[in-house]
Backbone bond lengths (Angstrom), bond angles and torsions (degrees), N, CA, C in turn:
res aa  C-N    CA-C-N  psi(-1)  N-CA   C-N-CA  omega(-1)  CA-C   N-CA-C  phi
1 M - - - 1.460 - - 1.532 109.90 -
2 T 1.322 116.16 144.57 1.454 120.33 178.28 1.514 109.58 -83.37
3 D 1.348 115.54 170.07 1.462 119.37 177.52 1.521 111.37 -58.44
4 E 1.351 116.05 -32.75 1.453 119.37 -176.65 1.518 112.25 -65.41
5 T 1.340 118.17 -23.48 1.454 119.75 -174.99 1.514 113.48 -117.52
6 S 1.335 119.02 -7.61 1.457 119.66 175.95 1.522 108.43 -89.19
7 G 1.326 115.68 156.88 1.445 118.34 -178.76 1.523 111.07 84.41
8 S 1.324 115.90 178.43 1.455 121.34 -173.40 1.524 110.63 -93.47
9 T 1.312 116.44 125.53 1.460 122.85 -171.07 1.520 114.20 -64.70
10 V 1.334 116.80 -52.90 1.462 119.91 -173.46 1.525 112.72 -64.89
11 P 1.355 120.48 -46.94 1.467 118.78 175.55 1.535 113.08 -57.43
12 R 1.326 118.08 -36.42 1.470 120.36 177.40 1.521 110.79 -59.62
13 R 1.319 115.62 -46.14 1.461 119.36 -177.43 1.525 110.97 -69.80
14 Q 1.346 116.71 -38.75 1.464 120.32 177.78 1.528 110.62 -63.68
15 L 1.331 115.69 -45.34 1.462 120.21 -179.30 1.527 110.31 -64.13
16 G 1.307 116.84 -40.55 1.458 120.33 179.53 1.520 111.96 -59.44
17 R 1.337 115.97 -44.94 1.472 118.87 -179.90 1.523 111.39 -68.25
18 L 1.337 116.30 -37.83 1.464 119.93 179.76 1.525 110.81 -65.44
19 L 1.342 117.67 -44.10 1.465 120.67 179.48 1.529 111.50 -66.11
20 T 1.317 116.96 -34.94 1.475 120.16 175.98 1.523 109.69 -63.14
21 Q 1.335 115.85 -45.04 1.461 121.28 -179.38 1.529 110.87 -62.67
22 L 1.336 116.75 -43.55 1.475 120.78 -179.42 1.527 111.18 -66.90
23 R 1.339 116.52 -38.17 1.477 119.89 178.66 1.526 110.48 -65.44
24 E 1.325 115.86 -43.66 1.467 119.52 -179.34 1.520 111.64 -68.22
25 D 1.348 116.58 -37.04 1.473 120.17 176.45 1.523 110.90 -61.93
26 A 1.341 116.01 -31.30 1.466 120.81 -179.18 1.526 111.63 -87.15
27 S 1.339 116.85 0.57 1.476 122.65 -179.12 1.525 112.08 58.01
28 V 1.321 115.85 41.27 1.465 121.90 177.64 1.531 108.06 -107.73
29 S 1.323 116.87 126.57 1.456 119.68 179.71 1.529 110.42 -76.79
30 L 1.321 115.70 164.90 1.458 120.67 178.45 1.531 110.47 -60.74
31 D 1.314 115.60 -42.50 1.469 119.89 -179.81 1.525 111.65 -66.32
32 A 1.334 116.06 -41.20 1.471 119.84 179.95 1.527 110.54 -65.53
33 A 1.333 116.26 -37.89 1.466 120.03 178.79 1.523 110.10 -64.25
34 A 1.318 116.17 -45.04 1.466 120.25 -179.71 1.522 110.79 -61.54
35 E 1.326 116.80 -41.81 1.473 120.63 -178.94 1.533 110.54 -66.20
36 A 1.328 116.71 -44.46 1.458 120.70 -178.24 1.528 111.43 -67.23
37 L 1.329 116.84 -32.14 1.464 121.25 -178.46 1.521 112.02 -89.99
38 D 1.337 115.68 -0.59 1.464 122.09 179.31 1.533 111.64 55.68
39 C 1.335 114.88 49.25 1.463 120.08 176.88 1.524 108.65 -143.65
40 S 1.291 117.25 176.18 1.463 120.79 -178.73 1.525 111.31 -77.22
41 R 1.329 114.84 153.30 1.462 120.59 175.36 1.526 109.39 -59.58
42 Q 1.339 115.57 -35.28 1.459 121.50 -179.31 1.521 111.47 -61.25
43 K 1.344 116.36 -39.36 1.468 119.76 -179.61 1.517 110.80 -63.25
44 V 1.330 117.29 -45.89 1.467 120.69 179.97 1.525 109.78 -63.51
45 W 1.326 115.92 -41.72 1.460 120.90 -179.76 1.525 111.12 -61.97
46 R 1.346 116.47 -43.84 1.468 120.60 -179.24 1.529 111.52 -65.66
47 I 1.343 116.50 -36.08 1.472 119.97 176.23 1.527 109.91 -65.03
48 E 1.334 116.56 -44.92 1.461 120.51 -177.07 1.528 112.27 -68.49
49 K 1.317 116.97 -26.64 1.473 120.46 177.72 1.530 112.35 -86.22
50 G 1.334 116.78 -1.33 1.458 120.49 178.27 1.518 113.41 72.03
51 L 1.329 116.90 26.66 1.458 120.55 -176.23 1.525 113.74 -86.87
52 V 1.328 116.97 -18.26 1.465 119.79 -174.64 1.531 111.19 -136.13
53 P 1.336 117.15 152.64 1.471 119.64 170.30 1.529 109.03 -63.54
54 V 1.326 116.87 154.57 1.471 120.96 -175.50 1.525 110.05 -121.11
55 R 1.333 116.34 129.87 1.459 119.83 175.54 1.525 109.36 -71.11
56 V 1.326 116.53 143.13 1.461 120.70 -179.51 1.528 110.41 -59.66
57 V 1.334 116.74 -37.74 1.467 119.83 -179.59 1.528 111.18 -62.58
58 D 1.336 117.33 -36.69 1.471 120.33 177.43 1.524 110.60 -69.80
59 A 1.334 116.01 -40.05 1.464 119.87 179.41 1.528 110.65 -62.80
60 R 1.341 116.25 -41.91 1.470 119.48 -179.74 1.528 110.89 -68.22
61 A 1.331 116.92 -36.08 1.468 120.45 178.00 1.529 110.60 -63.53
62 M 1.315 116.43 -39.74 1.461 119.75 177.91 1.525 110.96 -65.89
63 C 1.328 116.22 -41.47 1.462 120.16 178.65 1.529 111.31 -61.59
64 A 1.342 116.55 -40.02 1.464 120.21 178.64 1.516 110.18 -64.82
65 L 1.328 116.35 -43.17 1.463 121.09 -179.96 1.525 111.46 -62.68
66 Y 1.345 116.36 -38.67 1.462 120.29 -176.92 1.528 112.60 -89.92
67 R 1.353 116.14 6.06 1.473 122.31 179.00 1.531 111.43 53.83
68 V 1.318 115.29 49.31 1.469 121.92 -177.66 1.522 109.47 -80.45
69 P 1.336 118.63 134.75 1.477 121.11 176.95 1.523 110.93 -57.05
70 E 1.338 116.00 153.48 1.472 121.17 -173.37 1.531 112.51 -57.25
71 G 1.331 117.22 -42.32 1.466 120.63 -178.58 1.518 112.14 -60.54
72 M 1.331 115.83 -45.08 1.457 120.01 178.24 1.527 110.20 -67.31
73 G 1.338 116.06 -34.87 1.465 119.91 178.82 1.520 111.41 -60.60
74 E 1.345 116.66 -36.36 1.459 120.17 179.18 1.536 111.08 -69.84
75 I 1.339 116.40 -35.30 1.471 120.22 176.12 1.527 109.52 -63.65
76 V 1.330 116.23 -43.55 1.466 121.31 179.49 1.529 110.26 -62.59
77 A 1.342 116.39 -45.04 1.469 120.14 179.81 1.529 110.99 -63.48
78 G 1.331 116.35 -39.43 1.462 120.28 178.81 1.520 111.85 -63.58
79 L 1.335 115.86 -41.34 1.459 119.85 177.58 1.528 110.65 -65.50
80 A 1.333 115.83 -38.39 1.471 119.83 179.80 1.531 110.26 -61.10
81 K 1.331 117.11 -41.02 1.469 119.90 177.60 1.520 110.57 -61.52
82 E 1.335 116.09 -40.57 1.473 119.83 -179.20 1.526 111.96 -66.57
83 T 1.330 117.28 -30.06 1.472 118.95 -178.76 1.524 111.52 -66.28
84 R 1.326 116.85 -19.31 1.463 120.13 -177.05 1.531 112.41 -98.41
85 A 1.329 116.13 -2.39 1.464 119.55 177.76 1.524 109.23 -74.61
86 R 1.313 116.61 135.13 1.469 120.65 -178.80 1.522 111.01 -94.11
87 G 1.317 116.30 136.19 1.456 120.92 178.58 1.524 111.34 -72.96
88 W 1.335 116.58 158.75 1.464 121.10 -178.10 1.524 112.42 -58.64
89 W 1.343 116.78 -30.34 1.466 120.39 -174.95 1.529 112.82 -67.63
90 H 1.334 117.61 -19.01 1.471 119.59 -179.96 1.523 111.87 -67.20
91 S 1.330 116.80 -20.68 1.468 118.97 -179.49 1.530 111.60 -70.18
92 Y 1.327 117.25 -12.06 1.467 120.60 179.45 1.530 112.17 -89.55
93 G 1.337 116.42 -0.13 1.462 120.28 171.68 1.517 114.39 67.44
94 D 1.333 115.25 -146.89 1.452 121.52 -169.86 1.520 114.61 -75.21
95 V 1.343 119.03 -4.40 1.459 118.30 178.58 1.535 110.70 -69.84
96 V 1.335 117.02 -19.73 1.464 121.02 176.69 1.524 107.96 -96.21
97 P 1.346 118.49 111.40 1.467 120.19 -178.60 1.523 111.00 -59.24
98 S 1.329 116.89 149.53 1.460 120.87 -176.86 1.529 111.53 -59.51
99 W 1.346 116.75 -38.96 1.468 119.15 -178.08 1.523 111.43 -67.89
100 F 1.347 117.63 -27.66 1.458 119.63 178.89 1.521 111.13 -85.33
101 S 1.331 116.72 -29.54 1.461 121.05 175.81 1.527 109.84 -57.61
102 L 1.318 116.25 -38.75 1.464 121.33 177.27 1.524 110.37 -60.58
103 Y 1.345 116.66 -42.02 1.461 120.41 -179.73 1.530 111.51 -65.63
104 V 1.322 117.48 -42.98 1.471 120.24 -178.22 1.526 110.16 -59.11
105 G 1.338 116.03 -38.37 1.458 119.92 177.45 1.520 112.16 -63.18
106 L 1.333 116.57 -41.53 1.462 120.64 178.67 1.537 110.80 -68.68
107 E 1.318 116.28 -44.41 1.469 121.16 -179.09 1.527 111.21 -59.21
108 S 1.333 116.47 -41.24 1.464 120.23 -177.16 1.526 112.08 -71.09
109 S 1.349 117.28 -16.06 1.467 121.09 -179.67 1.524 112.93 -101.76
110 A 1.320 117.68 -9.83 1.466 121.55 -173.97 1.522 112.01 -71.20
111 S 1.326 115.99 149.97 1.468 121.45 174.38 1.531 110.73 -101.28
112 L 1.329 116.40 -22.00 1.469 122.04 177.75 1.520 108.20 -140.95
113 I 1.335 115.90 126.73 1.463 121.79 177.42 1.523 107.60 -120.85
114 R 1.316 116.32 120.06 1.464 120.80 175.28 1.518 107.50 -116.92
115 R 1.321 117.11 128.51 1.456 117.84 -179.11 1.521 111.53 -143.35
116 Y 1.330 113.61 143.19 1.456 121.70 174.68 1.516 107.68 -113.60
117 D 1.317 116.99 131.28 1.457 121.50 177.68 1.523 109.18 -123.59
118 S 1.316 114.98 125.17 1.453 120.39 -175.66 1.523 113.05 -101.53
119 E 1.354 117.98 -17.62 1.464 120.55 -173.19 1.524 114.24 -123.77
120 L 1.331 117.70 -38.92 1.461 121.46 -171.96 1.526 110.84 -133.29
121 I 1.312 116.31 156.18 1.462 120.55 171.92 1.526 107.83 -67.04
122 P 1.329 118.74 131.99 1.468 120.97 -175.47 1.525 112.89 -66.45
123 G 1.329 116.15 152.90 1.454 122.41 -175.94 1.513 114.10 -54.26
124 L 1.337 118.03 -36.99 1.466 120.68 -178.72 1.523 112.27 -66.89
125 L 1.337 117.48 -14.37 1.470 121.09 -176.90 1.523 112.61 -117.02
126 Q 1.321 118.03 6.78 1.467 121.01 -175.58 1.529 112.75 -83.93
127 T 1.336 115.34 148.28 1.458 120.97 169.76 1.529 108.69 -86.31
128 R 1.313 116.23 166.18 1.465 120.73 178.76 1.540 111.24 -58.45
129 E 1.322 116.80 -43.27 1.468 120.34 -176.80 1.525 111.69 -66.42
130 Y 1.308 116.61 -41.47 1.473 121.02 179.76 1.533 109.73 -65.28
131 A 1.341 116.85 -46.20 1.465 121.23 179.67 1.523 110.90 -62.02
132 S 1.332 117.18 -42.49 1.465 120.98 -179.64 1.523 111.18 -60.37
133 E 1.327 116.33 -42.59 1.468 120.59 179.72 1.524 111.11 -63.58
134 L 1.329 117.00 -40.98 1.468 120.04 179.75 1.526 111.15 -63.90
135 F 1.327 117.02 -45.03 1.464 119.90 179.79 1.526 111.25 -67.17
136 R 1.324 116.61 -32.74 1.470 120.50 178.21 1.533 110.46 -65.82
137 R 1.327 116.03 -41.47 1.468 120.08 179.90 1.524 111.27 -72.31
138 K 1.321 116.34 -36.93 1.463 120.90 -176.34 1.520 111.62 -67.84
139 N 1.324 116.32 -39.50 1.470 120.14 -178.14 1.526 109.36 -145.40
140 P 1.348 116.77 81.94 1.472 120.19 -175.65 1.527 114.20 -65.32
141 T 1.339 117.79 -17.12 1.471 120.11 -179.13 1.522 112.58 -91.85
142 L 1.330 116.68 -3.03 1.467 120.33 -179.24 1.520 110.04 -66.05
143 R 1.332 116.89 138.80 1.457 120.70 178.12 1.531 109.88 -60.93
144 E 1.315 115.48 142.78 1.467 120.79 -179.20 1.528 111.18 -55.79
145 E 1.320 115.61 -37.80 1.472 121.11 -179.95 1.531 110.99 -61.64
146 D 1.351 116.42 -43.28 1.466 120.11 -179.67 1.527 111.02 -72.52
147 R 1.336 116.19 -35.16 1.458 119.24 177.88 1.523 110.13 -63.43
148 E 1.321 116.02 -40.18 1.461 120.28 179.47 1.529 110.94 -64.89
149 K 1.329 116.77 -36.06 1.473 120.05 176.79 1.525 110.59 -62.51
150 L 1.341 116.39 -42.05 1.459 120.44 179.27 1.527 110.82 -63.02
151 V 1.321 116.47 -41.44 1.464 120.65 178.02 1.529 110.00 -63.34
152 E 1.331 117.20 -42.07 1.465 121.14 -179.72 1.528 111.69 -63.36
153 V 1.331 116.26 -40.09 1.473 119.64 176.70 1.525 109.49 -59.49
154 R 1.333 115.95 -45.58 1.461 120.65 -179.01 1.522 111.08 -61.81
155 L 1.329 117.19 -44.45 1.460 120.42 -178.87 1.531 111.42 -69.24
156 Q 1.326 116.62 -36.73 1.466 119.20 -179.48 1.526 110.82 -68.57
157 R 1.331 117.14 -32.64 1.465 120.14 176.65 1.530 111.12 -58.09
158 Q 1.322 116.24 -32.17 1.459 120.64 -176.42 1.524 112.90 -65.83
159 G 1.328 116.35 -14.55 1.460 120.60 179.11 1.518 113.75 -60.45
160 I 1.338 117.66 -23.47 1.468 119.47 -179.28 1.528 111.52 -64.73
161 L 1.336 117.08 -23.12 1.471 120.20 -176.17 1.524 112.56 -73.57
162 V 1.332 117.18 -19.91 1.469 120.05 -176.90 1.531 112.21 -123.66
163 R 1.330 117.24 9.04 1.466 118.76 -178.04 1.536 109.99 -72.76
164 R 1.336 115.07 158.37 1.464 120.53 179.21 1.524 111.79 -102.94
165 L 1.327 116.31 -39.58 1.468 121.14 178.60 1.524 109.17 -133.73
166 P 1.324 118.49 126.14 1.466 124.15 -11.90 1.522 110.43 -63.19
167 T 1.322 116.01 165.88 1.456 120.77 -177.41 1.522 111.46 -53.91
168 A 1.326 115.81 139.91 1.467 120.24 178.83 1.528 109.94 -59.24
169 P 1.338 116.94 140.40 1.468 119.24 178.88 1.528 110.79 -70.62
170 T 1.311 115.82 158.64 1.459 121.09 170.03 1.525 107.36 -81.59
171 L 1.321 117.00 128.93 1.463 121.85 179.75 1.523 109.06 -115.61
172 R 1.315 115.71 121.53 1.466 121.51 176.02 1.522 107.77 -118.16
173 V 1.314 115.45 120.22 1.465 120.57 -176.13 1.529 110.06 -122.24
174 V 1.331 115.12 135.35 1.461 121.23 168.83 1.520 106.75 -117.67
175 L 1.325 116.35 123.56 1.458 121.74 179.20 1.519 109.72 -113.14
176 S 1.321 116.42 135.77 1.455 119.60 170.95 1.528 108.64 -64.94
177 E 1.319 116.96 142.89 1.457 120.68 176.88 1.528 111.25 -55.09
178 A 1.331 116.21 -31.36 1.472 120.74 -179.69 1.522 111.50 -59.67
179 V 1.323 117.06 -32.50 1.473 121.20 179.53 1.526 110.28 -60.77
180 L 1.314 116.14 -39.95 1.467 121.22 -177.10 1.528 111.84 -73.03
181 R 1.314 116.30 -28.24 1.464 120.45 -175.87 1.534 112.51 -94.48
182 R 1.334 116.77 -9.57 1.474 120.49 178.92 1.526 108.10 -86.82
183 T 1.309 116.27 94.23 1.457 121.14 -172.10 1.530 112.63 -84.71
184 I 1.321 115.60 151.93 1.465 120.68 170.37 1.528 107.24 -85.08
185 P 1.346 119.33 163.52 1.469 121.34 -175.67 1.534 114.53 -54.35
186 D 1.331 116.77 -38.83 1.464 120.74 179.16 1.532 108.23 -82.17
187 R 1.321 115.57 97.35 1.465 119.90 -173.20 1.533 112.10 -67.19
188 R 1.322 116.15 -30.20 1.470 119.09 176.81 1.531 109.83 -66.59
189 A 1.328 115.75 -40.42 1.469 119.90 177.93 1.524 110.17 -66.00
190 M 1.336 116.46 -33.81 1.464 119.60 177.87 1.519 110.57 -66.91
191 A 1.322 116.63 -40.43 1.467 120.24 176.87 1.524 110.28 -62.12
192 Q 1.325 115.79 -40.94 1.473 120.89 177.62 1.527 109.88 -62.32
193 Q 1.335 116.73 -39.18 1.464 121.10 179.29 1.530 110.70 -63.97
194 L 1.321 116.75 -43.22 1.462 119.89 -179.68 1.527 111.10 -66.27
195 R 1.329 116.70 -37.71 1.478 119.38 176.06 1.528 110.44 -65.03
196 H 1.324 115.72 -36.77 1.467 120.28 178.27 1.535 110.29 -62.35
197 L 1.326 117.21 -37.46 1.466 120.24 176.41 1.520 110.60 -56.98
198 L 1.319 116.15 -43.63 1.471 120.32 -179.93 1.528 111.11 -65.27
199 D 1.324 116.50 -38.01 1.465 120.70 179.17 1.526 110.91 -64.18
200 V 1.331 116.28 -46.86 1.472 119.77 -178.87 1.526 110.44 -67.63
201 A 1.331 116.27 -37.47 1.471 120.06 -179.94 1.518 111.86 -63.51
202 A 1.339 117.12 -19.61 1.468 121.08 179.13 1.528 112.34 -77.49
203 L 1.341 117.79 -13.28 1.469 120.38 178.00 1.526 109.09 -64.57
204 P 1.332 117.51 142.75 1.474 120.08 -176.39 1.526 113.76 -64.49
205 T 1.327 118.02 -21.94 1.468 120.66 -177.71 1.524 112.81 -96.67
206 V 1.336 117.22 3.50 1.464 120.38 -174.93 1.529 111.32 -116.38
207 S 1.325 115.39 134.45 1.464 122.23 173.33 1.520 107.64 -122.34
208 L 1.330 116.87 125.20 1.459 121.92 179.61 1.521 109.28 -123.61
209 R 1.320 115.68 120.30 1.463 120.91 -179.94 1.522 109.69 -128.45
210 V 1.325 115.68 148.15 1.456 121.46 -177.92 1.522 109.70 -108.06
211 L 1.320 115.87 136.17 1.458 121.92 174.58 1.528 107.77 -94.09
212 P 1.332 118.33 104.59 1.469 119.66 -177.03 1.526 111.74 -65.11
213 L 1.308 116.18 145.93 1.469 120.31 176.28 1.528 109.86 -59.98
214 A 1.319 116.36 -31.76 1.463 121.05 -178.86 1.530 112.81 -68.78
215 A 1.333 116.89 -13.05 1.468 120.07 -179.62 1.525 111.88 -73.43
216 G 1.348 116.36 -11.34 1.464 119.61 -179.24 1.514 111.51 85.92
217 P 1.340 116.08 174.94 1.467 119.55 -176.52 1.532 112.51 -69.72
218 P 1.325 117.76 124.88 1.468 120.08 176.75 1.531 110.25 -82.24
219 L 1.325 116.61 170.39 1.465 119.88 173.64 1.523 110.25 -60.01
220 A 1.346 116.12 -27.07 1.466 121.27 -179.26 1.523 112.32 -67.34
221 S 1.339 117.60 -7.82 1.465 119.79 174.93 1.520 110.47 -58.90
222 E 1.330 116.41 -28.07 1.463 120.69 -179.23 1.523 112.52 -89.04
223 T 1.327 117.82 -19.05 1.470 120.17 -177.81 1.526 111.77 -98.15
224 G 1.344 116.90 -31.31 1.455 119.64 -170.69 1.518 109.60 71.00
225 T 1.319 116.11 -163.58 1.466 121.93 -178.53 1.532 111.20 -61.65
226 F 1.329 116.20 137.42 1.470 120.28 176.37 1.521 109.55 -154.38
227 V 1.336 115.28 163.40 1.466 121.97 178.94 1.526 108.60 -129.70
228 L 1.320 116.57 137.21 1.466 122.77 171.68 1.524 107.69 -110.25
229 L 1.334 116.93 123.75 1.462 122.12 -178.27 1.526 109.76 -114.22
230 D 1.331 116.11 125.41 1.464 121.34 173.72 1.525 108.60 -113.83
231 F 1.345 116.73 151.31 1.461 121.34 -171.53 1.521 111.82 -125.77
232 P 1.355 116.14 155.02 1.470 119.72 178.45 1.520 111.50 -70.87
233 Q 1.329 115.41 170.28 1.469 121.38 179.71 1.522 110.42 -58.18
234 A 1.323 116.21 138.67 1.462 121.57 -177.24 1.529 111.23 -84.91
235 F 1.341 114.93 -178.93 1.468 121.88 -178.30 1.531 112.17 -76.35
236 G 1.342 115.24 149.12 1.457 121.07 167.35 1.517 114.07 47.47
237 R 1.337 115.77 -129.21 1.453 121.00 -177.84 1.521 111.67 -87.85
238 A 1.319 117.25 -5.99 1.466 118.95 -179.26 1.521 109.33 -64.26
239 S 1.316 116.56 133.00 1.451 120.82 -179.51 1.525 110.18 -66.65
240 T 1.326 116.28 161.58 1.453 121.01 178.98 1.522 109.65 -60.22
241 E 1.322 116.46 140.41 1.458 121.32 175.82 1.531 108.76 -55.25
242 P 1.317 118.93 127.86 1.467 119.98 -175.14 1.523 112.32 -68.40
243 T 1.314 115.25 148.24 1.467 120.41 172.28 1.526 107.93 -55.46
244 T 1.328 115.92 134.87 1.461 121.09 -177.22 1.520 109.90 -123.62
245 V 1.327 115.82 135.75 1.460 121.85 175.24 1.524 107.80 -98.75
246 Y 1.324 116.43 132.07 1.466 122.01 178.50 1.519 108.35 -115.96
247 V 1.341 115.45 123.76 1.459 121.55 178.67 1.529 107.55 -128.63
248 E 1.317 117.13 120.30 1.462 122.00 -173.71 1.531 111.43 -106.48
249 N 1.348 116.25 146.60 1.458 120.90 170.88 1.524 108.58 -136.51
250 I 1.326 118.44 -173.50 1.463 119.51 -171.48 1.529 113.53 -73.65
251 T 1.318 118.05 -14.61 1.467 119.26 -178.40 1.526 113.46 -113.44
252 G 1.315 117.60 -5.34 1.461 119.11 -178.13 1.516 110.78 170.19
253 A 1.319 116.32 -152.56 1.456 120.16 -176.81 1.523 110.42 -153.95
254 L 1.331 115.64 158.46 1.458 122.46 174.01 1.519 108.76 -109.70
255 Y 1.323 115.82 138.24 1.460 122.44 174.66 1.527 106.25 -117.89
256 L 1.330 117.10 109.60 1.456 121.69 -174.35 1.521 109.76 -112.43
257 D 1.335 117.50 125.14 1.464 118.24 176.93 1.524 113.21 -138.29
258 K 1.340 117.52 11.89 1.465 119.30 173.72 1.524 108.12 -70.04
259 P 1.336 117.91 141.53 1.472 120.71 -175.77 1.530 113.72 -50.84
260 A 1.327 117.66 -43.02 1.472 120.08 -178.22 1.526 111.22 -64.97
261 E 1.342 116.53 -36.14 1.458 120.59 179.14 1.529 110.74 -68.14
262 V 1.327 115.40 -44.34 1.459 119.94 -179.85 1.526 110.81 -63.93
263 V 1.333 116.64 -43.31 1.468 121.08 179.36 1.531 110.48 -58.94
264 A 1.336 117.00 -41.14 1.466 120.83 -179.91 1.528 111.28 -61.13
265 Y 1.325 116.57 -43.79 1.458 119.90 -179.21 1.529 111.83 -75.24
266 E 1.337 117.13 -31.22 1.466 120.01 174.59 1.534 109.82 -62.01
267 H 1.327 115.85 -37.58 1.465 121.07 178.53 1.532 110.33 -64.40
268 V 1.339 115.98 -43.12 1.465 120.42 177.75 1.525 110.07 -63.24
269 W 1.336 116.73 -41.38 1.462 120.75 179.63 1.536 110.96 -62.82
270 S 1.325 116.72 -41.69 1.467 120.50 178.80 1.526 110.76 -60.74
271 D 1.328 116.39 -38.73 1.462 121.05 177.69 1.530 110.66 -64.33
272 L 1.338 116.61 -41.37 1.464 120.77 178.18 1.529 110.81 -61.65
273 E 1.327 116.44 -43.89 1.460 120.02 -179.20 1.525 111.65 -65.39
274 A 1.341 115.67 -31.74 1.461 119.94 179.15 1.533 111.28 -71.60
275 L 1.334 117.70 -32.24 1.456 122.60 -175.58 1.529 113.61 -91.82
276 A 1.330 117.50 -27.68 1.470 121.17 -173.83 1.520 111.84 -71.11
277 S 1.322 115.16 151.46 1.462 120.55 175.04 1.531 109.37 -69.65
278 G 1.332 116.63 158.11 1.455 120.73 176.93 1.523 111.06 -68.26
279 E 1.320 116.93 171.27 1.466 120.64 -176.64 1.527 111.95 -61.82
280 A 1.317 117.59 -44.55 1.467 120.65 -177.90 1.530 110.71 -65.82
281 E 1.326 115.68 -43.74 1.462 120.41 179.32 1.528 110.76 -65.26
282 S 1.323 116.41 -37.59 1.467 121.24 178.51 1.527 110.29 -64.77
283 E 1.341 116.40 -40.42 1.470 120.84 177.94 1.528 110.43 -61.14
284 K 1.334 115.77 -41.56 1.468 119.89 178.35 1.528 110.90 -62.79
285 M 1.327 116.80 -40.45 1.464 119.76 -179.64 1.524 110.83 -64.31
286 I 1.336 116.60 -43.92 1.467 120.06 179.75 1.528 109.99 -62.70
287 T 1.338 116.97 -44.02 1.465 121.46 178.61 1.518 110.65 -60.79
288 S 1.324 116.04 -40.61 1.459 120.71 -179.88 1.528 111.56 -64.77
289 I 1.333 116.97 -40.49 1.461 120.82 179.96 1.538 110.15 -66.74
290 I 1.331 116.47 -38.76 1.477 120.30 176.47 1.530 109.31 -59.12
291 E 1.327 116.14 -47.58 1.463 121.20 -177.25 1.526 112.06 -67.18
292 E 1.325 116.43 -40.05 1.467 120.57 -176.85 1.520 113.55 -69.21
293 H 1.309 114.74 -43.12 1.464 118.24 -167.47 1.517 116.54 -114.18
294 H 1.338 117.81 -15.76 1.460 117.74 -169.22 1.532 114.84 -124.33
295 D 1.319 117.72 -7.77 1.465 118.42 -179.98 1.535 110.42 -101.03
């Protein structure tokens, strides 16, 4: 793994924003900071953008340069230690693409996850059999051993929905009706998958709603599947981690957090919520599809 994907994503970004704020408060330019710290301007820039883990010694040197009070210096040092902590998913090695490793780090830190899926049941709600079939179709030449690792990563991610500490995130999902009717070859496994949706939807932190085909084309017809991630309050003076939009494709992913980008996707999400059936009605639809096609 490269520096950009090793370590914990959210603390890196929080620390980067905090160090930028402290440098600007001290009226120190990026170039002056690099010169005083005897490093490249690029290194300081990459730290401030949250792209790399930060050594505690570098964090303390920056605090000394910016004349940061001792209490704040300890917060900065603590965040620096967290940036070097490796997430559980790194133990699965190269089967997890670097661009997706970044997402897993964000997902595991989020307090609210909102996602719309237009084609497939999302990974956080998949059964082992459904996930295995998807990976088999996506890359039929992949070794069985590596495919199993990918399935395990997907299943382990689901642990955030039932964890106690930190508190489990709130998950709000809108699924196109087409997702429920697009069956995998093993129809019994598909029925099991649909029942699993009902089980997960019963969790107090999970909301599952279906967008009926009869509702007409939503604004999300132009976006396709996307995820909105919101985060808990950050440390000390560091501002709250910004809402991030995640959009995935077959070669990589986009991470959008500029205010205008987030507002655009929030608007699409509001449209989905306006068009989707309520939770009880959605449960009835899923039950009906199980009975019609899979029993």
